[in-house]
N, C-alpha and C positions, 0 to 999 in steps of 0.2 A: 531341390530348393527353398524347402521348408526347415527357415532359420529358427531357435529358439524365441530370437529378437521377434519374427514377425510374429509367429503364434503368441507371444505377450500381447503384440500390436494387435492381433484378430482378436482376442481375447476379451482385451479392454474394451476394445471399439464396440464390441456384442455385448458387453456389460452395461455401458452408458447408454446403449439404442434398448434392450430389453430389461433393464431393473424400473424406468418407471414402469411398466405393467404391475411390478411388484410392491410399489410405496404408495402410501395413499395420497389422494387426490389434493388433499389439503400443504401438500409439499411444492408449490409453485414460488418458491422461493430462490434466488439467485443461488444458494449453496447446494439445493437440491441435488442427489445425482444425476437426475435428470438433465442437470444442465452441464455444462463444460468448465472443469474445474478452472478453467483462464477465466471463465465469468466470475469466479470466487475472487479471486486475485484481482482484476480488474475492478470490480466494487469496492475491495477495500482499499487500493491505492487510491480511488477516483475519491472516497470517502476522508481517507489521509488528505490527499491534495487540496480539498476544503476544508482541511483545518480541524479536523473532528478529534484527533488525537492530542490537540492542545489542552483541552481542558481535561482534566482526571476526571470529571463527571459525565462526560459522554463518550466514556468507554463501551458504556452498553450497545451504541451504534454500531460498534464495530466487534462486540463480545461474541455474536451468533458466528463469526466467518473465522475465527481464530481459537487456538486449542489452549491458549494459555489463558490463566485467570482474572489477570490485571496489568494495567499497563504501567511497565519501571519508570522511574521519574528521568525525564531525560536533561542533562543540560544543553543541550543543541538541538535546532532544526537545520533540516538540509532543504534548502531554498532551490525549487526545481522550476523550469519553465513548462515542462511537461513528464510523461512518458507512456511507454507502449508494452503491451503484453500481446505477444501472437495466438491468435484465435487458433492456427494451424498446428495442428497434434504433434505433425512431424516435425517442428521445432522444437518440442518437449522431449525430456528424458521421459521415459514409461519405465519405472521401477517393476511395476505389475499393476495387475487390471484396478486395485484399489488404492494406489499411489505414482504420483507424477512431480516431476521438478519442471515448473513452469518459467520460461525466462522472464525475466522485467528489465525494461532499459530506462533510467531516468536521465534527463538533460538538467544537469546541474547547473546551479548558477554559484553556488557557495553553500557557505554555513554560517548560521547567525547563532552565536553561543547566549543563552539567556541570562548568566549571571554579569555578563558584562554590556549587556545589548549591543555586545558590537557584530559588526557583519564581516568576514573573512572571502572575498569573491575567490570560488576555486571551479571555474567555469570548466566544464566537461561532461562524461557518460561516466553514469554509474550501472555495472552489471550485474543483477541478484537474481539468483536460481532460489525461486519459493517452492517450498515442498508441500506439496497439497494432498490431505490422505481422506480418505471415507472414513467418518466417524457416525456410529448409526446408520441414518440414510442420509447423510449430507456431508458435501467434502468440507474439509477444514482445513485452514493455512497453518502448518508444525513449526514453520520454522521457515527464515532467520526472523526473528525479532529485531526491526530494526528502528532505528530514532525516525521520528515523524519526518516527511517529505511534503512539505507543504508550498504549495503553489505562489508563486510571485506578487501576485495581487492581493490572494489572501493575506498574506503577512503582512503586505502595505496598509490593509484594513484593520488588521490588529495593533501594529504601531500606531494608529491614526487613533484608534481609540483608547489606547493606552494614553497618548499624548492629551486625548478630552479630558482625561478622568486623572490626570498629574496635575498635581498641586504644588510640587516643589520644583521650583524655577531649575535649577543644575540637572537633576532628571530629566522635567521637559526638555531641554536642549540637547542631552544625550539622545532622545527619543528622536527628537528633529534631524539629527547627524545620521542615525541608523536608517528613519525613513530615505533620505538623501543619497544615502548608501544602496540601501534597496532598491532604489527608480533607479540609478545609473548600472547596476546591474547585468549582465549580457552573458550569452551564452559564449 
């Protein structure tokens, strides 16, 4: 009853439990190998939910969690109500002891297009499998590189701030309409 998948699972669990003894004590960060790879995914999307990736200058906040070196320019933002990341390793796909696929489920409200300041309601769920791999002594997200998935409250605050800074009357009206659309959005 010792299948190859079971052997990989046992090796993976042993690696997660035994590696903390071999790494330096300064690695108490979320993405240290001693932590669950799901915690890295959860931390990344928690920061994304708060709008960290909306500002190109704030890439440093997530840079240590991902394998890519810069954030692509996105023309849209996925507006979400929330997301979930299972911490139970039985729900992951374990590739080997240093690589896993962690499922993430987003509760999507719609898509906000940045060039037109328009919001298109597209309620539903989006399911993504995030590849997490050990790089050095840390778990890092390898793929996919998704557009920002930002919480509804945060997007409302971003639009409100843009309205306060906008001097052009037509643009201000456009932002006010966007704010009203975002408020109406429901799952």
